[in-house]
C-alpha positions as CSV (number, residue, x, y, z in Angstrom):
1,M,103.5,83.6,125.2
2,S,106.3,82.2,127.5
3,D,107.7,83.1,131.3
4,A,110.8,84.7,130.0
5,Y,109.0,87.3,128.3
6,K,106.4,88.0,130.4
7,K,109.8,88.6,132.9
8,A,111.8,91.1,130.4
9,G,108.6,92.6,130.5
10,V,106.3,92.0,127.4
11,T,102.6,91.8,128.4
12,D,99.2,92.5,126.4
13,L,100.6,96.0,126.3
14,V,103.7,95.7,124.2
15,K,103.3,94.9,120.4
16,L,106.5,92.8,120.2
17,V,107.6,92.6,115.7
18,I,110.6,90.5,114.8
19,I,111.5,90.9,111.8
20,P,114.7,88.4,109.9
21,E,117.5,90.3,108.0
22,A,120.2,87.6,108.3
23,K,121.2,84.6,109.9
24,N,121.8,85.5,113.1
25,H,120.7,89.4,112.4
26,F,117.5,91.1,112.8
27,I,114.8,94.2,113.6
28,L,112.9,94.3,116.9
29,R,110.4,96.8,117.2
30,L,108.3,97.8,120.1
31,E,105.5,99.4,120.7
32,N,102.7,100.3,123.8
33,V,99.8,100.1,122.4
34,A,97.7,101.7,125.3
35,D,96.4,105.2,124.4
36,L,97.9,107.9,125.3
37,F,94.1,109.8,126.0
38,D,93.2,106.7,129.0
39,K,94.0,107.8,132.8
40,D,94.7,104.7,133.5
41,A,97.8,104.4,130.3
42,A,100.7,103.1,131.8
43,S,104.6,103.4,130.8
44,Q,105.9,100.2,130.1
45,T,109.7,98.9,130.8
46,V,111.0,96.1,128.9
47,D,114.3,94.5,129.9
48,L,115.9,94.3,126.0
49,Q,118.9,92.6,126.9
50,G,116.9,89.5,128.9
51,L,113.9,89.8,126.3
52,L,117.1,89.3,123.7
53,D,118.5,86.7,125.8
54,A,115.4,84.3,126.0
55,M,114.5,84.8,122.5
56,W,118.4,83.7,121.7
57,K,117.3,80.2,124.3
58,N,113.9,79.5,122.3
59,A,115.2,79.6,118.9
60,N,118.5,77.6,120.1
61,I,116.2,75.1,122.2
62,K,117.0,71.9,120.6
63,A,121.3,72.4,119.7
64,P,122.0,75.3,122.3
65,V,125.0,77.1,121.5
66,D,126.2,80.1,123.5
67,Y,126.8,83.4,121.8
68,T,129.9,85.8,122.6
69,K,128.5,89.1,121.6
70,M,125.5,90.5,121.6
71,D,125.0,93.6,119.5
72,I,121.9,95.9,120.4
73,K,121.4,100.0,118.3
74,E,118.2,102.0,118.3
75,M,117.4,102.9,115.3
76,S,115.3,105.1,113.2
77,I,111.1,104.3,113.7
78,T,111.6,102.6,109.1
79,A,115.0,101.6,110.8
80,N,116.7,103.0,107.6
81,M,119.5,104.8,110.3
82,E,121.0,105.2,113.7
83,L,118.5,107.2,115.7
84,K,121.6,109.0,116.9
85,D,122.3,109.8,113.4
86,M,119.0,110.9,112.7
87,L,118.3,113.0,115.5
88,A,121.9,115.0,114.6
89,R,120.3,115.6,111.1
90,K,117.1,116.5,112.6
91,I,115.6,119.8,111.5
92,Q,115.4,121.8,114.4
93,W,112.3,124.5,114.3
94,K,113.1,128.2,115.5
95,T,110.0,129.8,116.4
96,V,108.4,133.2,118.1
97,D,107.6,131.4,120.7
98,D,110.8,129.6,121.3
99,D,111.4,131.0,124.4
100,K,108.2,131.6,126.2
101,E,107.3,130.1,129.4
102,G,104.8,127.1,129.6
103,L,106.0,125.5,126.5
104,T,106.3,122.1,127.1
105,K,109.5,120.6,126.0
106,S,110.2,116.7,124.2
107,K,109.9,114.5,127.2
108,I,111.3,111.9,125.7
109,D,114.2,109.9,126.4
110,Y,116.5,108.3,124.4
111,D,118.3,106.1,126.8
112,S,120.9,103.4,126.0
113,D,120.6,101.4,129.0
114,F,119.1,98.2,127.1
115,S,118.2,96.2,130.7
116,A,115.0,98.9,131.2
117,V,113.9,100.7,127.8
118,K,110.8,102.5,128.8
119,L,107.8,102.8,125.8
120,V,105.6,105.4,127.3
121,P,101.9,104.7,125.5
122,Q,101.9,105.2,122.0
123,R,105.7,105.2,121.9
124,I,107.4,102.6,119.0
125,R,111.3,101.9,119.6
126,T,112.8,100.0,117.1
127,Y,115.8,98.2,117.0
128,T,119.1,96.2,115.4
129,V,119.8,93.7,117.7
130,A,122.9,90.5,116.0
131,F,124.4,88.4,117.9
132,E,127.9,86.6,117.5
133,T,128.9,83.0,118.3
134,N,132.1,80.7,118.4
135,A,129.5,78.2,116.1
136,E,129.1,80.5,113.3
137,N,129.5,77.2,110.8
138,L,127.9,74.4,112.8
139,I,124.6,74.3,111.3
140,Q,124.2,76.2,107.7
């Protein structure tokens, strides 16, 4: 693993899966493989923008070209729907216990700060990533 990936927060506890979709477009899946019930399990923070920048530079090392735009969207775990749309459509079950004190609410943070993506143990986050360049027709 390159030093740039490690600097971005990809450690031995962060599983990284890349699924290509088209030229300069792919699905990126990050998973914290730490066990939720281990006493020393910790959240991992990944600089997603730094990771993607390192991936771009590594992929274009022989013919360096800069990208003009990086588009990142957080998706559902299956990557078939944007996360914000999935959350809006998700069923909110109402039960008799909803108003009781002491019940913990979900603490999952769906932030959009891609410079510090937080992964709690056993959490999977999925993104679609698209790069745009001025040199789209240089190499076919």
